[in-house]
C-alpha positions as CSV (number, residue, x, y, z in Angstrom):
1,X,167.1,6.6,-42.1
2,X,165.6,3.3,-43.3
3,X,162.2,4.3,-42.1
4,X,162.2,7.6,-43.7
5,X,163.4,6.1,-47.1
6,X,160.5,3.6,-46.8
7,X,158.0,6.4,-46.3
8,X,159.4,8.3,-49.3
9,X,159.0,5.1,-51.3
10,X,155.6,4.5,-50.2
11,X,154.6,8.0,-51.2
12,X,156.2,7.9,-54.5
13,X,154.5,4.6,-55.4
14,X,151.0,6.1,-54.2
15,X,151.6,9.1,-56.4
16,X,152.6,6.9,-59.3
17,X,149.5,4.8,-58.8
18,X,147.4,7.8,-58.7
19,X,149.0,9.1,-61.7
20,X,148.4,5.8,-63.7
21,X,144.8,5.9,-62.6
22,X,144.4,9.4,-63.7
23,X,145.9,8.7,-67.1
24,X,143.6,5.5,-67.5
25,X,140.5,7.5,-66.7
26,X,141.7,10.2,-69.1
27,X,142.3,7.6,-71.8
28,X,138.8,6.1,-71.2
29,X,137.4,9.7,-71.6
30,X,139.1,10.4,-74.7
31,X,138.2,6.9,-76.2
32,X,134.6,7.5,-75.2
33,X,134.6,10.9,-76.8
34,X,136.1,9.6,-80.1
35,X,133.5,6.7,-80.2
36,X,130.7,9.2,-79.7
37,X,132.1,11.3,-82.3
38,X,132.2,8.4,-84.7
39,X,128.8,7.3,-83.9
40,X,127.4,10.9,-84.5
41,X,129.4,11.8,-87.7
42,X,130.1,8.6,-89.4
43,X,127.8,8.0,-92.5
44,X,125.1,5.5,-91.3
45,X,125.0,2.3,-93.3
46,X,121.4,2.0,-94.8
47,X,119.4,-0.9,-93.8
48,X,119.3,-3.7,-96.3
49,X,116.4,-2.9,-98.6
50,X,113.6,-5.3,-98.6
51,X,111.5,-6.5,-101.4
52,X,108.1,-4.6,-101.6
53,X,105.1,-3.6,-103.9
54,X,105.1,0.2,-104.5
55,X,101.8,2.0,-103.9
56,X,101.1,5.2,-105.9
57,X,98.0,7.3,-105.4
58,X,96.8,9.8,-107.8
59,X,94.1,12.1,-106.5
60,X,92.4,15.3,-107.7
61,X,92.9,17.1,-110.9
62,X,96.0,16.0,-113.0
63,X,98.1,18.9,-113.5
64,X,101.1,19.3,-115.9
65,X,103.7,19.5,-113.2
66,X,104.0,15.8,-112.9
67,X,107.9,15.5,-113.2
68,X,108.5,14.4,-109.7
69,X,106.0,11.6,-109.9
70,X,107.4,10.3,-113.2
71,X,110.8,10.2,-111.9
72,X,109.7,8.2,-108.8
73,X,108.0,5.8,-111.1
74,X,111.2,5.5,-113.2
75,X,113.3,4.9,-110.2
76,X,110.9,2.3,-108.9
77,X,111.0,0.5,-112.3
78,X,115.0,0.3,-112.1
79,X,114.8,-0.7,-108.3
80,X,115.2,-4.6,-108.2
81,X,113.6,-4.5,-104.8
82,X,110.3,-3.1,-106.1
83,X,108.4,-6.0,-107.6
84,X,105.2,-4.4,-108.7
85,X,102.9,-1.4,-108.4
86,X,99.5,-0.8,-106.8
87,X,98.1,2.3,-108.6
88,X,95.1,3.9,-106.7
89,X,93.3,6.5,-108.7
90,X,90.7,9.0,-107.6
91,X,90.8,11.7,-110.3
92,X,88.3,13.5,-112.6
93,X,91.1,13.9,-115.2
94,X,93.2,16.8,-115.9
95,X,95.8,18.3,-118.3
96,X,96.6,16.2,-121.5
97,X,100.4,16.6,-121.1
98,X,100.4,15.6,-117.5
99,X,98.1,12.6,-118.2
100,X,100.3,11.5,-121.1
101,X,103.5,11.8,-119.2
102,X,102.1,9.6,-116.4
103,X,100.6,7.2,-118.9
104,X,103.9,6.6,-120.6
105,X,105.8,6.3,-117.2
106,X,103.3,3.7,-116.1
107,X,103.6,1.9,-119.3
108,X,107.2,1.7,-119.2
109,X,107.0,0.3,-115.6
110,X,104.2,-2.3,-116.7
111,X,106.5,-3.6,-119.5
112,X,108.9,-4.8,-116.8
113,X,106.8,-5.6,-113.7
114,X,103.1,-6.1,-113.0
115,X,100.7,-3.2,-112.2
116,X,97.3,-3.3,-110.9
117,X,94.9,-0.4,-110.6
118,X,92.2,0.2,-107.9
119,X,89.7,2.9,-109.0
120,X,88.1,4.7,-106.2
121,X,85.2,7.1,-106.7
122,X,86.6,8.7,-110.0
123,X,89.0,7.5,-112.7
124,X,87.7,9.4,-115.6
125,X,89.2,10.9,-118.7
126,X,92.9,11.4,-118.0
127,X,92.3,9.6,-114.7
128,X,91.4,6.7,-117.0
129,X,94.3,7.3,-119.4
130,X,96.8,6.7,-116.8
131,X,95.1,3.4,-116.0
132,X,95.1,1.8,-119.2
133,X,98.7,0.6,-119.3
134,X,98.3,-1.7,-116.2
135,X,97.8,-5.3,-116.5
136,X,94.7,-5.6,-114.2
137,X,92.1,-2.8,-113.6
138,X,89.7,-2.9,-110.6
139,X,86.8,-0.6,-109.8
140,X,83.9,-0.5,-107.4
141,X,80.4,-1.0,-109.1
142,X,79.8,2.6,-108.5
143,X,83.2,4.1,-109.6
144,X,82.9,6.5,-112.5
145,X,85.4,5.9,-115.1
146,X,85.7,6.2,-119.0
147,X,84.9,9.7,-120.3
148,X,87.3,9.0,-123.2
149,X,87.5,12.3,-125.0
150,X,89.0,15.7,-125.3
151,X,87.6,19.2,-124.5
152,X,88.9,22.7,-125.2
153,X,87.5,25.6,-123.2
154,X,87.6,28.8,-125.6
155,X,85.7,31.7,-123.8
156,X,84.5,34.6,-126.1
157,X,84.5,37.9,-124.3
158,X,84.1,40.0,-127.5
159,X,80.5,40.7,-127.1
160,X,81.1,41.8,-123.4
161,X,83.8,44.1,-124.5
162,X,81.6,45.6,-127.3
163,X,78.9,46.4,-124.5
164,X,81.5,48.1,-122.3
165,X,82.6,50.1,-125.4
166,X,86.1,48.5,-125.4
167,X,87.5,47.4,-128.7
168,X,90.4,45.0,-128.7
169,X,92.5,44.7,-131.7
170,X,95.1,42.0,-132.4
171,X,98.2,42.5,-134.3
172,X,99.4,39.0,-135.4
173,X,101.9,37.3,-137.5
174,X,99.1,35.0,-139.1
175,X,95.4,34.9,-139.1
176,X,95.3,31.9,-136.7
177,X,97.5,33.5,-134.1
178,X,94.6,35.1,-132.1
179,X,92.0,32.4,-132.5
180,X,92.6,31.1,-129.2
181,X,92.3,34.3,-127.3
182,X,89.2,35.3,-125.4
183,X,88.9,38.8,-126.7
184,X,88.7,37.9,-130.3
185,X,85.6,36.5,-132.0
186,X,86.1,32.9,-133.1
187,X,86.1,32.7,-137.0
188,X,84.9,29.6,-138.8
189,X,88.5,28.8,-140.1
190,X,89.8,29.4,-136.2
191,X,87.1,26.8,-135.2
192,X,88.2,24.5,-137.7
193,X,91.9,24.8,-136.7
194,X,91.1,24.1,-133.0
195,X,88.9,21.3,-133.8
196,X,91.7,19.7,-135.7
197,X,93.9,19.8,-132.6
198,X,91.1,18.4,-130.5
199,X,90.5,15.5,-133.0
200,X,94.3,14.7,-133.2
201,X,94.5,14.4,-129.3
202,X,91.5,12.4,-129.4
203,X,92.9,10.0,-131.8
204,X,95.9,9.6,-129.5
205,X,93.7,9.1,-126.6
206,X,91.7,6.4,-128.3
207,X,95.1,4.6,-129.5
208,X,96.3,4.6,-125.8
209,X,93.1,3.0,-124.7
210,X,92.9,0.4,-127.4
211,X,96.7,-0.5,-127.0
212,X,96.3,-0.8,-123.2
213,X,93.2,-2.7,-123.2
214,X,94.1,-4.9,-126.2
215,X,90.8,-4.0,-128.1
216,X,90.1,-3.0,-131.8
217,X,90.5,0.7,-132.4
218,X,87.2,1.1,-133.9
219,X,85.5,-0.6,-130.8
220,X,87.0,1.9,-128.4
221,X,86.1,4.8,-130.8
222,X,82.5,3.8,-130.5
223,X,82.7,3.9,-126.8
224,X,84.7,7.2,-126.9
225,X,82.0,9.8,-127.1
226,X,82.9,11.4,-123.8
227,X,80.5,9.7,-121.7
228,X,81.3,8.3,-118.4
229,X,80.6,4.7,-117.3
230,X,80.0,3.0,-114.0
231,X,82.4,0.3,-112.8
232,X,79.7,-2.4,-113.7
233,X,79.2,-0.8,-117.1
234,X,82.9,-0.7,-117.7
235,X,83.5,-4.3,-117.1
236,X,80.7,-5.2,-119.5
237,X,82.5,-3.0,-122.2
238,X,85.9,-4.4,-121.3
239,X,87.2,-1.0,-120.3
240,X,88.2,-2.4,-116.9
241,X,88.7,-6.0,-115.9
242,X,86.8,-6.7,-112.8
243,X,84.8,-5.3,-109.8
244,X,87.0,-5.2,-106.6
245,X,88.6,-2.9,-104.1
246,X,92.1,-2.1,-103.2
247,X,92.7,-5.2,-101.2
248,X,91.7,-7.4,-104.0
249,X,93.9,-5.4,-106.4
250,X,96.9,-6.0,-104.1
251,X,95.9,-9.6,-103.7
252,X,96.0,-9.9,-107.5
253,X,99.4,-8.4,-107.6
254,X,100.8,-10.8,-104.9
255,X,99.7,-13.6,-106.9
256,X,101.6,-12.4,-110.1
257,X,104.8,-12.1,-108.3
258,X,107.1,-15.0,-107.6
259,X,107.3,-15.6,-103.9
260,X,105.2,-12.5,-103.5
261,X,102.6,-13.7,-101.0
262,X,104.0,-11.8,-98.0
263,X,105.4,-8.8,-99.8
264,X,104.5,-5.6,-98.0
265,X,102.7,-2.7,-99.9
266,X,104.7,0.7,-99.4
267,X,104.0,4.1,-100.4
268,X,106.1,5.3,-103.3
269,X,108.5,8.1,-102.3
270,X,108.1,11.2,-104.4
271,X,110.8,13.9,-104.0
272,X,109.5,17.4,-103.8
273,X,111.0,19.9,-106.2
274,X,113.6,22.2,-104.6
275,X,112.6,25.5,-103.4
276,X,114.1,28.7,-104.5
277,X,115.8,31.0,-102.0
278,X,112.7,33.4,-102.2
279,X,110.3,30.4,-101.7
280,X,112.1,29.3,-98.8
281,X,112.2,32.7,-97.1
282,X,108.5,33.3,-97.9
283,X,107.5,29.8,-96.4
284,X,109.7,30.3,-93.4
285,X,107.7,33.4,-92.5
286,X,104.3,31.9,-92.7
287,X,103.7,32.3,-96.4
288,X,102.4,29.7,-98.9
289,X,104.0,30.9,-102.1
290,X,105.5,27.4,-102.8
291,X,101.9,26.1,-103.1
292,X,101.0,28.5,-105.8
293,X,102.7,26.9,-108.8
294,X,100.9,23.7,-108.1
295,X,97.6,25.3,-107.4
296,X,97.8,27.5,-110.5
297,X,98.7,24.5,-112.7
298,X,95.5,22.7,-111.5
299,X,93.5,25.7,-112.2
300,X,94.8,26.0,-115.6
301,X,94.2,22.2,-116.2
302,X,90.6,22.9,-115.9
303,X,90.8,25.7,-118.4
304,X,93.3,24.4,-120.8
305,X,93.0,22.0,-123.7
306,X,92.4,18.8,-122.0
307,X,91.8,15.0,-122.6
308,X,90.4,15.0,-119.0
309,X,87.9,17.4,-117.9
310,X,84.8,16.3,-119.3
311,X,83.8,15.3,-115.7
312,X,84.5,17.7,-112.9
313,X,83.8,17.2,-109.1
314,X,80.7,19.2,-108.1
């Protein structure tokens, strides 16, 4: 009787120990699962931002769809961890509106923090326009810059239509309404009207350069006949500050920033515009519809009224 009871007690104790171990392992498994879920789904704390110099590169024809870049410049201007900007330009120019928007955004940034420009092969017309708010402009001896001026392309296809026996008639609300159209012959008063627009935009461009370069307006106006200048010529004419490459421009920036000797130079993040549902679908199935708006914009920049396209890449 006693031995039997002892055996029952031993068996019960063993079962209890086994049950406890099972509960322990189940608890460990549940805790591990919860911990894994927390790691996977809890929002990650961002790394503490580090001070840096923003690097913005403007290349190719400047279109008028520059809002994402302007917004990136504005964010960098407000960011206390961005201490300055290195603006790298390799552009023949582009649309007046796009150039003006970038110019103004860079000017606002430069009113708070130092900006240095590194001109590459081309920084002409609107490419030069966006550079002038910076505190220091660098270029290679062979860089092409300047080309301060405005050009409007106004094709006249009316003679071709006459030869084809096609007559185009415009019904307008005023005599100037059709004077920018290629199928209508340009009248003297139409030419005068368009020249007035070009002259006004030219005056704005000259004022931007004079203000940015701290030079008299008349001095800039004498240089602003549309001609390009090499980097060496531009230094002598006070259109840029010195001959130098991107590393020298960055070194100048480091020297302008307090405790900025070891600051890293980081690419400025530019958010791409959201795609529509149709753009996403088209892109998903191998199309390139999303590239069309920007491509069309750049083509139009060549043809549109422009403070920028007096030098084009060959």
